[in-house]
C-alpha positions as CSV (number, residue, x, y, z in Angstrom):
1,X,105.3,80.5,-9.1
2,X,104.0,83.9,-8.1
3,X,102.9,84.7,-11.6
4,X,100.9,81.4,-11.8
5,X,99.2,82.2,-8.5
6,X,98.2,85.7,-9.7
7,X,96.9,84.3,-13.0
8,X,94.8,81.7,-11.2
9,X,93.3,84.3,-8.9
10,X,92.4,86.5,-11.9
11,X,90.8,83.6,-13.6
12,X,88.8,82.7,-10.4
13,X,87.6,86.3,-10.1
14,X,86.5,86.3,-13.7
15,X,84.5,83.1,-13.1
16,X,82.9,84.5,-10.0
17,X,81.8,87.6,-11.8
18,X,80.5,85.6,-14.7
19,X,78.5,83.3,-12.4
20,X,77.1,86.3,-10.6
21,X,75.9,87.9,-13.8
22,X,74.4,84.6,-14.9
23,X,72.5,84.2,-11.6
24,X,71.3,87.8,-11.9
25,X,70.1,87.2,-15.4
26,X,68.3,84.0,-14.4
27,X,66.6,85.7,-11.5
28,X,65.3,88.4,-13.7
29,X,63.9,85.9,-16.2
30,X,62.2,84.0,-13.4
31,X,60.6,87.3,-12.2
32,X,59.4,88.1,-15.7
33,X,58.0,84.6,-16.1
34,X,56.2,84.9,-12.8
35,X,54.5,88.1,-13.9
36,X,53.4,86.7,-17.2
37,X,52.0,83.3,-16.1
38,X,48.4,83.7,-14.9
39,X,47.2,81.7,-11.9
40,X,45.5,78.5,-13.0
41,X,41.8,78.2,-12.2
42,X,39.6,75.2,-12.2
43,X,40.0,73.1,-15.3
44,X,36.5,73.7,-16.8
45,X,35.1,71.1,-19.3
46,X,33.3,72.3,-22.4
47,X,30.6,69.6,-22.2
48,X,27.5,69.6,-20.0
49,X,25.5,72.5,-18.7
50,X,27.0,75.9,-19.3
51,X,28.0,78.5,-16.7
52,X,25.2,81.0,-16.5
53,X,22.4,78.5,-17.2
54,X,19.6,77.6,-14.8
55,X,20.2,74.2,-13.3
56,X,17.4,71.6,-13.1
57,X,16.2,70.3,-9.8
58,X,17.3,66.8,-8.9
59,X,15.7,65.1,-5.8
60,X,18.1,62.8,-4.0
61,X,18.5,61.0,-0.6
62,X,21.8,61.2,1.2
63,X,23.6,58.3,2.7
64,X,22.3,59.7,6.0
65,X,18.7,59.2,4.8
66,X,18.2,62.9,4.4
67,X,16.0,64.0,1.5
68,X,17.4,67.0,-0.4
69,X,17.2,68.8,-3.8
70,X,20.2,69.8,-5.8
71,X,19.8,72.5,-8.5
72,X,17.1,75.0,-9.0
73,X,16.4,78.0,-6.8
74,X,17.2,77.4,-3.1
75,X,14.4,78.0,-0.6
76,X,17.1,78.7,2.0
77,X,18.7,81.3,-0.2
78,X,22.0,79.5,-0.1
79,X,24.5,78.8,-2.8
80,X,25.6,75.1,-3.1
81,X,29.2,74.0,-3.4
82,X,29.2,70.3,-4.6
83,X,32.4,68.4,-4.4
84,X,32.5,65.0,-6.3
85,X,34.7,62.6,-4.5
86,X,35.4,58.8,-4.3
87,X,37.0,56.4,-1.8
88,X,39.5,55.4,-4.5
89,X,40.6,59.0,-5.2
90,X,43.7,59.9,-3.1
91,X,43.5,63.6,-4.1
92,X,39.9,63.8,-3.0
93,X,40.7,62.8,0.6
94,X,43.2,65.6,0.9
95,X,40.8,68.1,-0.5
96,X,37.9,67.4,1.8
97,X,39.3,69.4,4.8
98,X,40.3,72.2,2.4
99,X,36.7,72.4,1.0
100,X,35.3,72.6,4.6
101,X,37.7,75.3,5.5
102,X,37.1,77.3,2.3
103,X,33.3,77.2,2.5
104,X,33.2,78.1,6.2
105,X,35.6,81.0,5.7
106,X,33.8,82.5,2.7
107,X,31.6,85.7,3.1
108,X,29.0,84.0,0.9
109,X,26.3,81.9,2.6
110,X,26.7,78.5,1.0
111,X,26.2,74.9,1.9
112,X,28.8,72.2,1.2
113,X,27.7,68.9,-0.2
114,X,29.6,65.8,-1.3
115,X,28.7,63.4,-4.1
116,X,29.8,60.2,-5.7
117,X,28.5,57.7,-8.1
118,X,29.5,54.5,-6.2
119,X,27.0,51.8,-5.4
120,X,28.6,50.3,-2.3
121,X,26.7,52.1,0.4
122,X,28.6,50.7,3.3
123,X,32.0,51.6,1.8
124,X,30.9,55.2,1.4
125,X,29.4,55.3,4.9
126,X,32.8,54.3,6.2
127,X,34.5,56.8,3.9
128,X,32.3,59.6,5.2
129,X,32.9,58.6,8.8
130,X,36.7,58.6,8.2
131,X,36.5,62.1,6.7
132,X,34.2,63.3,9.5
133,X,31.3,64.2,7.2
134,X,28.5,63.7,9.6
135,X,27.5,67.4,9.4
136,X,27.5,67.4,5.5
137,X,25.1,65.8,3.0
138,X,26.7,63.0,1.1
139,X,24.8,61.6,-1.9
140,X,25.4,58.6,-4.2
141,X,24.0,59.4,-7.6
142,X,25.2,58.4,-11.0
143,X,22.4,60.7,-12.5
144,X,23.9,63.7,-10.7
145,X,27.4,63.0,-12.1
146,X,25.9,62.7,-15.6
147,X,23.9,65.9,-15.2
148,X,27.1,67.9,-14.8
149,X,29.3,65.7,-17.1
150,X,31.7,64.7,-14.3
151,X,34.4,62.5,-15.9
152,X,37.4,62.9,-13.6
153,X,37.7,63.5,-9.8
154,X,37.9,65.6,-7.7
155,X,35.3,67.7,-9.5
156,X,33.4,70.7,-8.1
157,X,30.2,72.5,-9.0
158,X,29.0,75.8,-7.7
159,X,25.3,76.8,-8.0
160,X,24.1,80.1,-6.7
161,X,21.0,80.7,-4.5
162,X,18.9,81.3,-7.7
163,X,19.8,77.9,-9.2
164,X,22.2,79.4,-11.7
165,X,25.4,77.4,-12.5
166,X,28.3,79.7,-11.5
167,X,31.2,77.4,-11.9
168,X,32.3,73.8,-12.5
169,X,35.6,72.0,-13.1
170,X,38.3,69.6,-12.2
171,X,39.9,70.8,-8.9
172,X,43.2,69.6,-7.5
173,X,44.1,72.4,-5.1
174,X,42.5,75.1,-2.9
175,X,43.3,77.6,-5.6
176,X,41.2,75.7,-8.1
177,X,38.2,75.7,-5.7
178,X,38.7,79.4,-4.9
179,X,38.7,80.2,-8.6
180,X,35.1,78.9,-8.9
181,X,34.0,81.3,-6.1
182,X,36.0,84.1,-7.7
183,X,34.2,83.4,-11.0
184,X,30.9,83.9,-9.2
185,X,32.1,87.2,-7.6
186,X,33.5,88.7,-10.8
187,X,30.8,87.5,-13.2
188,X,33.2,85.8,-15.6
189,X,33.4,82.1,-16.3
190,X,37.1,81.6,-15.5
191,X,39.9,83.3,-13.6
192,X,41.9,83.3,-16.9
193,X,39.1,85.3,-18.6
194,X,39.1,87.7,-15.7
195,X,42.8,88.3,-15.9
196,X,42.6,88.7,-19.7
197,X,40.0,91.4,-19.3
198,X,42.3,93.3,-16.9
199,X,45.2,93.0,-19.3
200,X,43.1,94.3,-22.2
201,X,42.0,97.3,-20.2
202,X,45.6,98.0,-19.2
203,X,46.7,97.8,-22.9
204,X,43.9,100.0,-23.9
205,X,44.9,102.7,-21.4
206,X,48.6,102.7,-22.3
207,X,48.3,104.8,-25.5
208,X,46.2,107.4,-23.8
209,X,48.7,107.6,-21.0
210,X,51.6,108.1,-23.5
211,X,49.6,110.8,-25.4
212,X,49.0,112.6,-22.1
213,X,52.7,112.7,-21.2
214,X,53.7,113.8,-24.7
């Protein structure tokens, strides 16, 4: 009886040690995977105007009967952050407050605009009221969506004060929208490209560092 108890205790301790080693190994692999996986930026389409190109002016009237121009150089010297949304898009509704917060907290001077291609004016007016968009221009324009090749929502476009397209893409999170602004700051088209350039520089510096230590 005593021998069986001792054997069972030994087996249990072996299992505990094995499980501990397994958890440690898994934790290490998760850490390595976290370091290797780059943060996802906005999902940028390949069609439509290219980042770095001068955008064309499009004259529109908002649902608040406000005349405005999207694209081209800004007379107010402001960048434009355009978020394409729709009353039938559940993700869009959750991103509107995030877009407001992001633009207001940025060090860049930029204006936030909302756009859709719907034709039911009253529906969009109710939608804008529900989202508290009284202080933001909201336009209904199928031509604007075609100009930037908007195929899925929510979609964001960033145009700098000189009318240059600085970023565009499908956005589902705050991080996606931040990546557009990061692209404008860094001068690269995507966050992935920016991270790749950093990794290339690190790899290029590694041989010289090894030669110095030797």
